[in-house]
N, C-alpha and C positions, 0 to 999 in steps of 0.2 A: 400506429404500433401501440399506443397507450391502452386501446380497448382490448387488445388481444394478448398483450405482453403478460407472461406468467409472472406472478408476484413471487419474489425470493422470500424464504421463511426465516425469521430471526428468533433466537431465544435470548433473554436477558438472565444474567446470573449475578447476584450479589446478596450478601447476608444483611444488608441494611434496606429495610423496607422504603425509606425515604429516597434512597438512590433509585430503586426500581420505579417508584412513583415518578420521580423526576425525569427519568429516562422516557417513560411511557408518555409523559405529558408534554415534554419540551421538543421532542423530535417529531417532525411531520411525516409519520410513517407512510400514511396514504399517499402523500404528494410525492414521496420517494418510490412509491409502488413496492413497499415492503410490508410484510405481515408479521406481527409478533404472535408467535404460535405457543409461547409458554414462557413462564418465569420459574426461576430456581433460587433457593436461598443458600445452597451449598453444592460442592462438586458431585457428591453422590446423586443428589436429586437431578442435577444437570445432565449427568451421564444418562440416567434413566430417561429423561425428556428428550434427549438427542435421539436415542434409539426409538422412541415413540413417534417423534414428529419429523424426523430427518430434516433438520434446518440447514440452510445454505450458509448462515452467518451466526456466530455466537459472540455476544458482547458480555465480557465477564470481568468480575473483580479478579485481580491477580492473587490477593491473599484472602483465604476463607478458611474456616474451621474445617478440620478433617481433610478432604482431597482439595488441594489448592488448585489455582487456575491452570498452572503449567502441567500438573499431573493429568488434569481433565483434558487438556488439549492433546497431550501425547496419546492418550488412550483413544480420544475421538479421531485424531488424524491417522492412527493405526488402521482403524475401521474405514475411514473414507478421507483420503489426503486432500480432497478438493474443497473441504469446509474451511471457512475463513474464521480466524479468531482476532477479535479486537479487544485488547486488555485495558482495564482501568487500573492505575496504580498510584499509590501515594508517593510523596516527594522522596521519602526515604527508601524507596524500593527500586532504585536504578538497577542493581545487580539482577533482581527478578525480571525486570523489564528487558534487560539485555539478554538474559537467558532465554526469555519467552521468544524474542526476534530470532536468536540462534536456532531455537527448536521449531520454528516454522510459523510464529504468529505473524499476521498481516501487519499489524501496527499496535501502538499503545498511546494512551492518553493519560495525562496527569490529573489527580484530584486537586482542587474541585473542578468538576467538569465544565469545560468551555463548550456549550452546546453547539455554537457555530463551527467550532474546530472539529467536533465530533460529526456533525452533519457533513462537513467536507470529507472527513475520513470514510464515513459510510458510502458517500457517493463515489469515492475512489474505489472502494472495495466492491461496489455494485458493478462498476466498469470492469473490474477484474473478473468478477463472476460472468459478466457478459461475454468477455473475451474467452474465458474458459469454456463456457457453453459453445461458443463458436468453434474453438479447437476440438471439442468432443464430437461435434457434428461433422467437421470438415477434415480434421487431421487423422482421426482414428476410426475412420470407416471406409474400408475399400469399396463397399457398396455405393456409398455416397460419391466417392471419387469416380467410380465408373458411371454413376448416374450423371455427373457433370459433363463427362465425356459424351454420353449419349445426347444430353441436352445441347452440347455443341453441335452435334450432327444435325439435330432438328433445326437449330438456329441457322445453320448454313443453308437449308433448303428454304426456310422462311425468308432469309435475306436474298434469295434469288440465286444462289450458287447451284449451278446445274451439276456440278461434279464434286460434292462435298467429300466423297470418299477418298480423295487424293490427300485430304487432311487427316482422314480417320482410318487409313488403310490398315493400321496396326490391329484395329478391331476385327476386320474380316480375314486378314491374313495371319492373325495370331503372332505377329512379329514379336510381341512381348516374350513369347516363349523361346525366341531365338537370342534374347539378351538385349538389354537396354541401359541407359542411364538417364537421369533426370537433371535438368537445370531449373532452379528457382531464380526468377528474375525479380528484384525488389527496387522500387524507386528510392533513392536516397532522400532522407529528410522528408518522408511522405507525410508524417504527422503535421509538420509546419505547412507544408503545401496544402494539405486538406483544410487548415484553418484559413489559408489565404484565398482559396478558390471559392467562388460561389457554387451552388448546386449545378447550375447549367455549365460552368466552366469545368467543373470536375467531370461531369458526364462527357463533354467533348474531348477533354485531355485523355481520359482513360479509354476512350473509343479509338482515338488517333494511336495511341501507344499499342493497343490491342492489335490494330491493323498492321502497324509496323513490325511487331513481334511476329505476328502470324505469317506475314509475307517473307520476312527474313527466314523464319524456321523452314518454311516450305522450300525455299531456294537452297538451304543448307542440307537438306535430306532429313529434317526432323519428322518424326512420326505424328505428332499432334502438339497443339498449343491451346492452352485455355487459361482464363483468369481464375485465380483460386481466391485469395483474399483481395481486398481493395488495395490497389497499389503493388500487386504481385501477380506474376504469371508463371505458369509451369510449362515447361517444354520437355517432351521426351525424344531422345535421339537413339538410333540403332547403335548396338555395342561397337560396331566396327568404326565408329567415329571417336571412340574413347580417347585416343592418342591425341585428339585435336581439341580437347576441352579448353585449354587456355586460350588458344587461337580463336575458337567459336565465341568464347566469353568477351574477348577484347573487341571482336568484331561487332558483336551485338551493342555493347557499350558505345562503340563509335557511331553505329547507325542511329541510335537513339539520340545521341547528343547532337549529331548532325541535323537531324530532322526535328527535334523538339527543344534543343538547349537544356534538356533535363539529364542529370547523371542518374545512373542506376549501378547496382552491384549484382553479380551473378554467382550463385553457389551451386557446386556440382556434386552429385551423389556418386558413389562407386557403382560398378555394374551390378545389375540385377537380372533375374530370370523369373518371369510369371507375373501375373497381375496381382497375386497375393502379396508381393513386396513393394507395391506402389507407396504404402504408407511408410515402410521403412526408408525407402528412397528419399521421400519427402523430408523425413526426420533428419536424414544424413546431409542433405543439400542445405536445409536450414541451419543445421549445426555449423557447416562450413561457413556460412554467412556471418557467424558470431566473431570470425576472425577480424572482421571489419571494426569491431569494438577497440582493438589495440592499434590497427593501422591507421585509422582515422580518415581513410580515403576510399573512393570508389575503387572498384577492382573485381578481379576474378578470384574466387576462392574454391579450392578443391578439397573435399573431405578427406581428412587423414585419420585413420583408425587410432584411437587412444584407449588406454585402460581407464575409463571414466571412474569406475568404482574406487580404484587405488588412489586416483588423482583427488577424488573428493575427500578421502580420508586424510590427505596430506594437506588440504587447504586449512590453514589455522587463522583464526581471527588476530589481527595485528594489535594486540593489547598494549604493547610498548609504544606504538604510534599514537594510540588513543590517549595514553597518559601524557605523552609529550604535547599533543594538541591541546588537552585540558590545561596543562601547567602554563603554556604560552598564553592561552586565552586569559587565565587568571592574572597573568602578569601584564596583559596587554602588549606583549611583545610580538609585534606584527610580522617582522622580518623572520623570526624563528618559527611562527606560525605557518607562514608561507613555505619555508623550507621543509616543514614536517608534511605539508601537503605533497611536495615534490618526492618526499621520501616515501609516502604512501603510494604514489604513482609507480615508483621503481619497484616497490614491494610486489604490487599486483602483476607487474610485467614479468618480474623475476620468477614468481610462483606459477606463471602462465595459467591463472585461473580461468575458469569459463565466465562467460559475460554474466550469467545469473549469480555465481558465486561472488564475483567482484562487485556487481551492483548491489547485492544484499548487504556486503560489508561497508559499502560506501554509505548506503542508507542508514545503517546502524550507527556509523561514526558521525554522520551528519546530525542524527537525532540527539546523540549524547553531547555533542559540541554546541548544538543549538540551545539544549536545556541549560548548559553552563552559562552561555551568554544571558539567557533569560534570568537566571538566578542572580546574576551581577547587575540586574536592572539596566540592561542595554536596551535602548530604544531601537528595536529591530525592524528594518524596513520591509522585510518579507515575512509572512507568516510561515510557520514550519510547513504547513501543507503546501503552501505555494512553492516554497523551495524544493520540497521533495517532488512536486509535480514537474517542476523545470528539469530536475535531474532525470526523471523517468522519461521525458521527451527527447532526451539527447542519445545520440548513437554511439558516441565514442568515448573512451576513457579520458582522453585529453580535454574534451569538451566539459565533461563532468568536474574534473579537477579545476579547470579555469573558472567555472561558475562558483565553486566553493571558495577558491582563493579571492576572487572579486567580492563576493558577499562578506565573508568573515573579516577580510582585510579591511574593507571599507567600514564595516561596523566598528572596528577598533579605532580607525581614524576619527569617526564621529563621536566616540564615547565621551570625549570631554565637553562635548555640547549638551549632554544631559543636564537636567536641572539639579541643584545642589541637594545634598543629604538632608539639610534642614528643612527644605521644602517637602521631601519625602516623608520625614518624620511628622510634620504638621498635618499632612493629608491623612496619614494612617491614624494618628491620634484623634482626628475628627471622625474617622470610621469607627474606631473602637469606642469611642464615647457614644456614638449613635447606637451601636449594638448594645452596649451596656444599659442604655436607657430604654430599649425596645425589644429585648430579648424574649419577652413574654408574648409578643405578638407573632403572627405568621410571617417571619422576616424572610425576605428573599435577598439574594446576592445582588440582583438588579437594583433593588431599592437602595442598598448601601452604596453601590458603584455610582448611582445618581448623586448621593450626598457627597461622595469623593470626588465627583466630576471626572471619573476615569472610565475607561472601557473595561469590560469584565476580565479580558486577558491580562491587561496591564495591571489592574487592581490585584488579581490574584498573585501575580508576580511580586509586587511590591509589598503586599500584605504578609505574605509568607516570609519574605526577607526581613521585614521589620519585627514581626511578633513571634516568628517561629512556628505559626499555626496556620493551617488553611482557614478559610472563612467558616465552613462547617464545623471544623474542630474548635474554633474560637467561640462560635455561638453556642455549641454544645457545652463547652467548658463554662461559659457564663451561666447557662441554665442549670447545670448540675451543681455549681457553687452556690447558687441561690437556693436550689432545693435543699442542699445540705444545711444551710442556715435556717430554713423554714423548719426542717425536721429537728433541728437541734433546740430551736428557741421558741416553738409554738406547739399548740396542740391541734393544728390542722390535721384532718385525717389524711392518711397516705394517699387515697385515690383522689383527693381534692388538690393534692400538690401539683399534679401534672399540669392542668390547664393554667395554673399560676405561673408556671415557668416555660409556657409556650408549647406544651405537648397536649393534644386533644385526646390521644389514646393512652390511657393509664398503663395498659399493658406494655406498650412500646416504650413509655417513659421508664418502667421498672427495668426493661431489658437494657436501655442505654445506661441507666444509673449503675446497675450491676456490672456492666462491661467496663465502666470507668472506675468504680470504686471497689469492686470485688464483692460488694454486698447488696442485698435488695434494700429498698428504701426502709422497710420494717426492721430489718436487721441493723441497719445503720442508726436508726432512731433508738433501739434498745441499748446498743453498745455506747451511744453518746449520752444517753440518760444515766 
């Protein structure tokens, strides 16, 4: 796959050249099979670049001069809703980050950038793009759906079936014009099964299930059966069987369980007429299966028409629950925190949100709460990325809430085992002393973390907590303070000051100096004189 896989295109947007250089150098773009097709220093440049290069992914600072990241995203997603945005934000920009998630951002990362965390985020975004691409090819193309059916016909001949048209008679008799409905059969917990099975086991299991479903469908009067996604099968039934949907679904679930010990769920579409509505039938059957998110059990689900647009407008982010979670986290009140998670579950059930709406809100709440625990110097057992991936892998609301209660509840219990505040102060003092004595060098965060004997993510959390600055902010402050001293007390030429305080590019030094002091180095010297 690696030789022929199309590279996804990425653009980077940040008004700080050092951030752009860091992103380009620290992320293994080739290994990830991604291509940087452009860089932009502000939102206006980025919008032009998006229109010129048509990227799949945009990694952008959330706050920039002129058009900010969220405004950029809104405009870009209006033109193409499938593009993914990953935002980089400062510690004081939670509100912007939450707004970005609500407006459709894929995820966000706090400065200073933890490159390992960003790589994991990019890999998850790439998986999302792969799934999106698969959906585009398979879900939204009647031609492809028809092609799969024709391939099924040919496969029957190849496998030695001398009368394949008994499976495919809807094609020759145009029975789809007489009315039909669709069943989508999905293996429950397929993602976890897929991890457990070897390639050979997976091939054998799917082959066995396909045979069971095909034989059962033929006996029940189905028009055709074929696999669609991995772990998913489509069955078309003539419309005259529509009053037997629940009975058919339960019978199929029983057959699969009896023969394979595996559980599945079945979603049914409403009745349709004509091949042009195959895609619509699939969408409705798949939506019916979303009900499994709340029931938490295998079962038969029949599509019920709802006014989705109106419903979407009524879905409100549970701000009060978020505030309660944050308050109880700060107080380390485990029982009240667990109660708030139960309240969150009831809220989603009462609102009857779609799976996507509930999942997005759960992810947003998880990120905000995780950042709160990080800021409190909690030694977190899971990375944020690992926790989000676990949530994404779960099928039901109950499972998601259980994982969150277990994780955050356990972290509160373990909080008293963290090392003392005195130890933290000593470690950060050692780091700041090293920065103060080495600011004029090409100093990296990795080097300082090695001195502090901490991982990058842990160092960033403690450093911000103790100093109020990120590593890059503190280093920049040291450099500019020293530059101000040199400009006030020596006759060193302005262009010579830059390398003395760690900047090899005098122009970039002047830009940073002015951004912090509001004056150019020359103006500062004149006023100081």
